[in-house]
Every structure is written in structure tokens, then in C-alpha cells.
C-alpha positions as a LaTeX table, in Angstrom:
\begin{tabular}{lrrr}
\hline
Residue & $x$ (\AA) & $y$ (\AA) & $z$ (\AA) \\
\hline
Met1 & 19.91 & $-61.65$ & $-89.69$ \\
Ile2 & 19.63 & $-58.08$ & $-90.04$ \\
Ile3 & 16.94 & $-57.95$ & $-88.34$ \\
Lys4 & 18.48 & $-60.32$ & $-85.85$ \\
Lys5 & 21.11 & $-58.43$ & $-85.33$ \\
Leu6 & 18.89 & $-54.86$ & $-85.29$ \\
Lys7 & 16.73 & $-57.15$ & $-82.70$ \\
Glu8 & 19.74 & $-58.22$ & $-80.95$ \\
Arg9 & 20.83 & $-54.26$ & $-80.85$ \\
Val10 & 18.26 & $-53.20$ & $-80.00$ \\
Lys11 & 17.83 & $-55.88$ & $-76.73$ \\
Ser12 & 20.80 & $-54.85$ & $-75.73$ \\
Leu13 & 20.13 & $-50.95$ & $-76.45$ \\
Ser14 & 17.10 & $-51.59$ & $-74.32$ \\
Gly15 & 18.62 & $-53.50$ & $-71.82$ \\
Asn16 & 21.40 & $-50.55$ & $-71.78$ \\
Ile17 & 18.67 & $-48.52$ & $-71.20$ \\
Lys18 & 17.23 & $-50.09$ & $-68.29$ \\
Glu19 & 20.40 & $-50.03$ & $-66.73$ \\
Asp20 & 20.96 & $-46.40$ & $-67.54$ \\
Lys21 & 17.68 & $-45.58$ & $-65.92$ \\
Ile22 & 18.43 & $-47.66$ & $-62.86$ \\
Lys23 & 21.79 & $-46.06$ & $-62.65$ \\
Lys24 & 19.84 & $-42.70$ & $-63.12$ \\
Asp25 & 17.34 & $-43.64$ & $-60.52$ \\
Leu26 & 19.94 & $-44.52$ & $-57.89$ \\
Lys27 & 21.85 & $-41.60$ & $-58.11$ \\
Glu28 & 18.89 & $-39.62$ & $-57.59$ \\
Ile29 & 17.38 & $-42.17$ & $-54.32$ \\
Lys30 & 21.41 & $-41.34$ & $-53.38$ \\
Thr31 & 21.35 & $-37.68$ & $-53.59$ \\
Ile32 & 18.06 & $-37.72$ & $-52.17$ \\
Asn33 & 19.03 & $-40.05$ & $-49.18$ \\
Ile34 & 21.76 & $-37.29$ & $-48.72$ \\
Glu35 & 19.48 & $-34.95$ & $-48.53$ \\
Leu36 & 16.68 & $-36.41$ & $-46.07$ \\
Asp37 & 20.02 & $-37.08$ & $-43.89$ \\
His38 & 20.78 & $-33.98$ & $-43.76$ \\
Arg39 & 17.70 & $-32.64$ & $-43.07$ \\
Val40 & 17.42 & $-35.26$ & $-40.33$ \\
Ser41 & 20.81 & $-33.79$ & $-38.50$ \\
Lys42 & 18.97 & $-30.67$ & $-38.25$ \\
Leu43 & 15.97 & $-31.54$ & $-37.45$ \\
Ile44 & 17.99 & $-33.38$ & $-34.13$ \\
Ala45 & 20.05 & $-30.75$ & $-33.97$ \\
Lys46 & 16.85 & $-28.23$ & $-33.21$ \\
Asn47 & 15.24 & $-31.01$ & $-30.99$ \\
Glu48 & 18.64 & $-31.28$ & $-28.74$ \\
His49 & 18.56 & $-27.37$ & $-28.84$ \\
Leu50 & 14.72 & $-27.52$ & $-27.50$ \\
Lys51 & 15.68 & $-29.65$ & $-25.22$ \\
Gln52 & 18.17 & $-27.76$ & $-23.93$ \\
Thr53 & 15.78 & $-24.79$ & $-23.81$ \\
Cys54 & 13.08 & $-26.61$ & $-22.14$ \\
Lys55 & 15.29 & $-28.02$ & $-19.39$ \\
Gln56 & 16.60 & $-24.49$ & $-18.69$ \\
Leu57 & 12.93 & $-23.15$ & $-18.41$ \\
Tyr58 & 12.22 & $-25.84$ & $-16.42$ \\
Asp59 & 15.00 & $-25.14$ & $-13.79$ \\
Ser60 & 14.38 & $-21.39$ & $-14.25$ \\
Ile61 & 10.64 & $-22.26$ & $-13.10$ \\
Lys62 & 11.60 & $-24.81$ & $-10.44$ \\
Leu63 & 13.91 & $-21.94$ & $-8.96$ \\
Ala64 & 11.15 & $-19.48$ & $-8.81$ \\
Arg65 & 8.72 & $-21.41$ & $-7.58$ \\
Ile66 & 11.21 & $-22.31$ & $-4.66$ \\
Arg67 & 11.58 & $-19.15$ & $-3.81$ \\
Ser68 & 8.56 & $-17.28$ & $-3.95$ \\
Lys69 & 7.23 & $-20.59$ & $-1.79$ \\
Glu70 & 10.09 & $-19.29$ & 0.49 \\
Gln71 & 8.78 & $-15.59$ & 0.24 \\
Cys72 & 5.17 & $-16.92$ & 0.92 \\
Asp73 & 6.10 & $-18.94$ & 3.88 \\
Asp74 & 8.49 & $-15.71$ & 5.12 \\
Leu75 & 5.06 & $-13.51$ & 4.76 \\
Ile76 & 2.91 & $-15.56$ & 6.44 \\
Asn77 & 5.11 & $-16.08$ & 9.73 \\
Gln78 & 5.22 & $-12.18$ & 9.29 \\
Val79 & 1.30 & $-12.06$ & 9.70 \\
Asn80 & 1.44 & $-14.58$ & 12.27 \\
Leu81 & 3.64 & $-12.55$ & 14.55 \\
Lys82 & 1.65 & $-9.45$ & 13.49 \\
Ser83 & $-1.32$ & $-11.40$ & 15.08 \\
Val84 & 0.42 & $-12.78$ & 17.73 \\
Glu85 & 1.33 & $-9.35$ & 18.58 \\
Asn86 & $-2.10$ & $-7.25$ & 17.81 \\
Ser87 & $-3.56$ & $-9.74$ & 20.06 \\
Asp88 & $-0.98$ & $-9.28$ & 22.96 \\
Leu89 & $-1.83$ & $-5.49$ & 22.24 \\
Asn90 & $-5.42$ & $-5.97$ & 22.48 \\
Asp91 & $-4.73$ & $-8.57$ & 25.40 \\
Ser92 & $-2.83$ & $-5.47$ & 27.05 \\
Ile93 & $-5.17$ & $-2.40$ & 26.49 \\
Gln94 & $-8.02$ & $-4.41$ & 27.75 \\
Asp95 & $-6.42$ & $-4.90$ & 30.67 \\
Lys96 & $-5.41$ & $-1.44$ & 30.73 \\
Val97 & $-9.11$ & $-0.68$ & 29.75 \\
Leu98 & $-10.31$ & $-2.83$ & 33.19 \\
Val99 & $-7.78$ & $-1.23$ & 35.49 \\
Ile100 & $-8.94$ & 2.32 & 33.84 \\
Thr101 & $-12.61$ & 1.36 & 34.73 \\
Ala102 & $-11.79$ & 0.28 & 38.18 \\
Leu103 & $-9.95$ & 3.20 & 39.17 \\
Lys104 & $-12.97$ & 5.50 & 37.69 \\
Asp105 & $-15.10$ & 3.67 & 39.86 \\
Asn106 & $-12.86$ & 4.20 & 42.84 \\
Leu107 & $-12.89$ & 7.64 & 42.02 \\
Arg108 & $-16.41$ & 7.73 & 42.09 \\
Lys109 & $-16.71$ & 6.07 & 45.51 \\
Leu110 & $-14.22$ & 8.00 & 46.76 \\
Lys111 & $-15.80$ & 11.47 & 45.50 \\
Arg112 & $-19.63$ & 10.67 & 46.89 \\
Lys113 & $-17.45$ & 9.54 & 50.07 \\
Ala114 & $-15.90$ & 13.13 & 49.66 \\
Val115 & $-18.83$ & 15.08 & 49.47 \\
Val116 & $-20.85$ & 12.90 & 52.06 \\
Asp117 & $-17.68$ & 13.59 & 54.53 \\
Asp118 & $-17.96$ & 17.21 & 53.49 \\
Ala119 & $-21.83$ & 17.39 & 54.03 \\
Phe120 & $-20.80$ & 16.91 & 57.40 \\
Thr121 & $-17.65$ & 18.39 & 57.62 \\
Ser122 & $-18.51$ & 21.49 & 55.71 \\
His123 & $-17.61$ & 24.90 & 56.44 \\
Leu124 & $-19.80$ & 27.82 & 57.40 \\
Ile125 & $-20.65$ & 30.41 & 55.42 \\
Asp126 & $-21.67$ & 33.33 & 57.10 \\
Pro127 & $-25.77$ & 33.89 & 56.10 \\
Glu128 & $-25.44$ & 37.09 & 56.09 \\
Met129 & $-22.56$ & 37.07 & 53.27 \\
Leu130 & $-25.59$ & 35.06 & 51.40 \\
Lys131 & $-28.08$ & 37.67 & 51.76 \\
Val132 & $-28.70$ & 39.54 & 48.51 \\
Asp133 & $-29.81$ & 43.20 & 48.55 \\
Val134 & $-31.45$ & 43.85 & 45.29 \\
Thr135 & $-34.81$ & 44.83 & 45.11 \\
Pro136 & $-36.95$ & 45.90 & 41.69 \\
Leu137 & $-37.52$ & 49.22 & 40.75 \\
Ala138 & $-40.63$ & 51.00 & 41.09 \\
Pro139 & $-42.26$ & 51.20 & 38.07 \\
Lys140 & $-41.93$ & 55.21 & 38.09 \\
Leu141 & $-38.04$ & 55.18 & 38.73 \\
Leu142 & $-37.57$ & 52.76 & 35.43 \\
Asn143 & $-37.20$ & 55.58 & 33.18 \\
Asn144 & $-34.80$ & 57.38 & 35.55 \\
Arg145 & $-31.46$ & 57.23 & 33.69 \\
Lys146 & $-29.44$ & 57.67 & 36.85 \\
Thr147 & $-31.72$ & 55.49 & 39.10 \\
Tyr148 & $-31.49$ & 52.55 & 36.71 \\
Ser149 & $-27.41$ & 53.09 & 36.73 \\
Asp150 & $-27.71$ & 52.64 & 40.13 \\
Tyr151 & $-29.62$ & 49.89 & 40.20 \\
Val152 & $-27.81$ & 48.04 & 37.59 \\
Arg153 & $-24.02$ & 48.78 & 39.45 \\
His154 & $-25.67$ & 47.70 & 42.87 \\
Thr155 & $-26.60$ & 44.06 & 41.15 \\
Gln156 & $-23.34$ & 44.16 & 39.83 \\
Glu157 & $-21.56$ & 44.14 & 43.34 \\
Gln158 & $-24.31$ & 41.69 & 44.55 \\
Ala159 & $-23.55$ & 39.64 & 41.71 \\
Thr160 & $-19.81$ & 39.60 & 41.96 \\
Ile161 & $-20.05$ & 38.92 & 46.41 \\
Leu162 & $-21.81$ & 36.11 & 45.34 \\
Arg163 & $-19.30$ & 34.31 & 42.99 \\
Glu164 & $-16.40$ & 35.41 & 45.42 \\
Val165 & $-18.69$ & 33.09 & 48.45 \\
Val166 & $-19.00$ & 30.22 & 45.49 \\
Glu167 & $-15.07$ & 30.37 & 44.91 \\
Gln168 & $-14.37$ & 30.24 & 48.94 \\
Gly169 & $-16.81$ & 27.22 & 48.90 \\
Lys170 & $-14.98$ & 25.57 & 45.67 \\
Ser171 & $-11.39$ & 26.14 & 47.45 \\
Leu172 & $-12.94$ & 24.82 & 50.82 \\
Asn173 & $-14.65$ & 21.94 & 49.37 \\
Pro174 & $-12.70$ & 20.51 & 46.14 \\
Leu175 & $-14.57$ & 17.42 & 45.64 \\
Asn176 & $-18.26$ & 18.88 & 45.97 \\
Ser177 & $-19.78$ & 19.02 & 42.26 \\
Phe178 & $-22.53$ & 20.76 & 43.11 \\
Leu179 & $-20.66$ & 24.51 & 43.29 \\
Asp180 & $-19.42$ & 23.32 & 40.01 \\
His181 & $-22.84$ & 24.53 & 38.77 \\
Ala182 & $-23.70$ & 27.74 & 41.25 \\
Cys183 & $-22.20$ & 30.20 & 39.06 \\
\hline
\end{tabular}
């Protein structure tokens, strides 16, 4: 009997131990569940914060993209306007070059005509004025200083006379380009 009682007691104690163990396991599971719930709520809050941040970044990127596209479009329009302006200026320059070329051709024709007309209506220059009276010095007089200085002075006077004749011819025939190279 005692053994029976002891067996029953052991059975009841082992049943109590099992129940205590189960209760203890339940408490541990509940605390673990509470901790997990707390962690999950933290993760959900963090996830929401990340979603908000991503949405804000997306919106700011979208606005920046729209602004940059508008700026690019404005720059493209400005480049196109400048291109059209440059094209117009090039056309204007080309027209002016053609006008200048035509005017130069007309001027050349007029100069040729004036030269030809001047050839018929040229003013007569006294042949006596064109006569240059410079004779070379005799070899025996080359060492004579006075004779040499007189010779140089006389030559300079004759050159001055020729220059005056050419200047007179230039004033009478301004379009005659041959006189430009005379003196």
C-alpha cells in the first residue's frame, strides 16, 4: 500500500510536473509571442517609414526630371532660334557679298571705261616739260667735288620737275592707274 500510495503520489507529482512544465512553456511562448509582436510592429513602422521616404524620393526625382526636360526643351528652342538667326545672317552676308562683288565689277568696268575715255580726252602735256636735261659726268670730272655737287643738285631739280608733271597728270586723270606707279 505504501508503494501504491507512493506510486500514486509519484504519478500525481509527475502529472503536476508535466502541468507545471506545460504552464511554464506556455508562459515562455506567450513572452516570445509578445516579443515577436513587438518586433513585427517595429518592422511594420520601419517599413512604413521607408515607403514614405521612397515615395518622397520618387516624387522629387519625378519633379526634377520634369524640370530638366523643360530646361532641355528651352535650350533646344534657343539653339534652334540661334540657328535660324545665324542662317538669316549668313543669307544676309551672302547677299551683301554678291552686291559688293557686283559693285566691284561695275567699278572695274567704269575704271576701264574712264581709262579708255581719258585716253581720248587726255590733256596734253608740254613735251618740253618732259625733257630731262641730265647728261652723265665726264670721267675726269668725277673727282671734282664742286662739279659733282652741281650735277647732283641739277639731277634733283629734274626729278622734282618730273614729279610735278606726274602729280599734275594725276589731278587731271584721277582714274588713270598707270600714273600711280610713275614716281
